[in-house]
C-alpha positions in Angstrom: 12.0 10.3 -0.4 14.4 10.2 -3.3 13.8 12.7 -6.0 13.8 10.0 -8.7 10.9 8.3 -6.9 9.0 11.5 -6.8 9.4 12.0 -10.5 8.5 8.4 -11.3 5.3 8.6 -9.3 3.9 11.9 -10.6 1.8 10.2 -13.2 0.6 7.6 -10.8 -0.4 10.1 -8.1 -2.2 12.4 -10.6 -4.4 9.5 -11.5 -7.6 8.5 -9.7 -5.7 6.3 -7.4 -6.9 6.1 -3.8 -3.3 5.6 -2.5 -0.5 8.0 -2.0 3.1 7.5 -1.0 3.9 9.7 2.0 7.4 8.6 2.8 9.9 5.9 1.7 12.9 4.7 3.6 15.6 2.4 2.5 18.5 0.8 4.4 21.6 2.8 3.5 23.7 -0.3 3.8 21.9 -2.0 0.9 22.2 -0.7 -2.6 20.4 -3.6 -4.3 18.5 -6.6 -3.0 17.5 -9.8 -4.7 14.8 -11.8 -2.8 14.5 -15.5 -3.5 11.4 -16.6 -1.7 8.9 -14.1 -0.2 6.2 -14.4 2.4 3.4 -11.8 1.9 1.5 -10.9 5.0 -1.4 -8.5 5.3 -2.4 -7.6 8.9 -6.1 -6.8 8.9 -9.2 -8.2 10.5 -10.9 -8.0 7.1 -10.3 -11.5 5.7 -11.6 -10.6 2.2 -9.3 -7.6 1.9 -6.4 -9.5 3.3 -6.8 -12.4 0.9 -7.2 -10.1 -2.1 -4.2 -8.1 -1.1 -1.9 -11.0 -0.5 -2.9 -12.8 -3.7 -2.5 -9.7 -5.8 1.0 -8.9 -4.5 2.0 -12.6 -4.8 0.9 -12.5 -8.5 2.9 -9.3 -9.2 6.0 -10.8 -7.6 5.6 -14.0 -9.6 5.4 -12.0 -12.8 8.8 -10.7 -12.0 10.3 -14.2 -11.4 10.0 -14.5 -7.6 8.6 -17.3 -5.6 6.0 -15.9 -3.2 3.5 -17.3 -0.8 0.7 -15.8 1.1 0.2 -16.0 4.9 -3.1 -17.9 4.3 -1.0 -20.8 2.9 1.8 -20.7 5.4 0.3 -20.0 8.8 -1.6 -22.7 10.7 -5.1 -22.6 9.2 -6.8 -23.8 12.4 -8.6 -20.9 14.2 -6.4 -19.2 16.7 -7.5 -16.0 18.4 -4.4 -15.8 20.7 -1.7 -13.2 20.0 1.6 -14.5 19.0 4.4 -14.4 21.6 8.1 -13.7 21.0 8.7 -17.5 21.2 6.0 -18.1 18.6 7.6 -15.6 16.2 11.0 -17.1 16.7 9.6 -20.5 15.9 7.8 -19.1 12.8 11.0 -17.4 11.6 13.0 -20.6 12.0 10.4 -22.6 10.1 10.3 -20.0 7.3 14.1 -20.1 7.0 14.0 -23.9 7.0 11.5 -23.8 4.2 13.7 -21.5 2.1 12.2 -18.1 2.7 14.5 -15.2 2.9 12.1 -12.2 2.7 9.0 -11.1 4.5 6.8 -8.3 3.1 4.5 -7.1 5.8 1.6 -4.6 5.4 -0.6 -3.2 8.1 -2.9 -0.2 8.9 -1.2 1.9 11.6 -3.9 4.6 12.0 -7.0 6.3 10.7 -7.6 10.0 10.3 -11.0 11.6 9.8 -11.2 14.5 7.3 -14.1 17.0 6.6 -13.5 18.7 3.2 -15.6 21.7 2.1 -17.7 20.6 -0.9 -17.5 23.0 -3.8 -18.7 23.2 -7.3 -17.2 26.0 -9.4 -18.4 24.7 -12.8 -19.6 27.6 -15.0 -18.9 30.0 -12.2 -17.2 33.3 -12.9 -15.0 34.2 -9.8 -14.4 37.7 -11.2 -18.0 38.8 -11.2 -20.4 37.9 -8.4 -22.9 39.7 -6.3 -24.4 39.1 -2.9 -27.5 37.3 -4.1 -25.3 35.0 -6.4 -23.1 34.2 -3.4 -26.0 33.5 -1.1 -27.9 31.4 -3.6 -24.8 29.3 -4.3 -24.0 28.6 -0.6 -27.3 28.7 1.2 -27.4 24.9 1.2 -25.0 25.1 4.1 -27.9 26.0 6.4 -30.2 23.3 5.1 -28.1 20.3 4.2 -26.3 18.5 7.0 -24.2 16.6 4.4 -22.8 19.8 2.9 -19.5 19.0 4.7 -18.7 15.5 3.6 -16.6 13.4 5.9 -14.1 10.8 4.7 -11.3 8.8 6.2 -7.6 8.4 5.5 -6.1 5.1 6.4 -2.4 5.2 7.3 -0.8 2.1 6.0 2.8 0.9 6.4 4.6 -1.7 4.3 8.0 -3.1 5.3 10.4 -5.5 3.7 12.5 -7.7 6.0 15.4 -10.0 5.3 15.3 -13.2 7.4 18.6 -14.6 6.2 19.9 -17.4 8.4 23.0 -15.5 9.5 21.2 -12.2 10.3 18.5 -10.9 12.5 15.2 -9.6 11.0 17.0 -6.9 9.1 14.8 -4.1 7.8 15.4 -3.5 4.1 12.7 -0.9 3.2 9.7 0.8 4.8 7.0 2.9 3.1 4.2 4.9 4.5 1.1 5.1 2.3 -2.2 6.9 2.7 -5.4 5.2 1.5 -8.0 7.9 1.0 -11.7 7.1 1.5 -11.6 3.5 0.2 -14.9 2.5 -1.4 -13.9 -0.6 -3.2 -11.7 -3.3 -1.8 -10.6 -4.5 -5.3 -9.6 -1.0 -6.5 -7.9 -0.1 -3.3 -5.9 -3.3 -3.3 -5.0 -2.8 -7.0 -3.8 0.8 -6.4 -1.9 -0.1 -3.3 -0.1 -3.1 -4.8 0.7 -1.1 -7.9 2.3 1.7 -5.9 4.3 -0.7 -3.7 5.7 -2.5 -6.7 6.6 0.7 -8.5 8.6 2.0 -5.5 10.3 -1.4 -4.8 11.4 -1.5 -8.5 12.7 2.1 -8.3 14.6 1.3 -5.1 16.3 -1.7 -6.9 14.7 -4.1 -4.4 12.9 -6.2 -7.0 13.4 -6.6 -10.7 11.1 -4.7 -13.1 8.6 -6.6 -15.2 10.3 -7.7 -18.4 8.4 -7.0 -21.6 8.8 -9.5 -24.4 9.2 -8.6 -28.0 5.7 -10.0 -28.7 4.2 -7.8 -26.0 5.9 -4.7 -27.5 4.7 -5.3 -31.0 
C-alpha cells in the first residue's frame, strides 16, 4: 500500500469506523483512470445490505459527476437461483458495453475470521501498585462469567474495479482488501465501507474528488 494512502487514512482509521484497509493494489500500467458509466455490484445474500451498499456507493459516485447504476436496476429482476455460467457473463458484459458501461465495481465477502479478545477495564487502576487481593478481586470474574471472553467476527471483504472497454478484456484496474470488524449496524457498516473505498479510489486517481463550491466553503 502506498505511503501516501497510509498517511491519508490515519484519521479515518483512528475513528470509530468498523472498516479497515488491509491492502491496496493498483494496475501499474494505469496512472489515472476516468470511468464514464459504472455498474455497482454487491455480492451478498443479505438483500437489505446489498441494496443499501449499492445505493450508497452510487450516490457517492454521482456526487463526483459519474453516471452509476446498481445491479438491482440492471440485472434481470425475475427470481433466478441458478449460478451464472461463462456464457451468461459474456452475454452480460456485451449488454453492458452496448448500454454504455465501461466500469464495473464489484464488492464481496471472501472470508470470515472469529476473534476472542480479552476483556479489560483499566480505568482508575494503578499498574505500579497492586497486591494479590487487588489482582484476584479484579479478575475473579473469569471463573464465574462465561462471557468474560467476548467473541466477535472479522469479515474479509474485497472490492475490485474492472474496465470493460470494448477493445479489451475485463482488465483489473484496482483491488482493495478491507476488514469489517464485528458489524452491528448495516447502515453504519455500509457508510464506513463506502467512505473508505471512495477515499482510496480518490487517492489512487481512479475517480475525481468531490468538488466543494464556494458557497459550501463559506
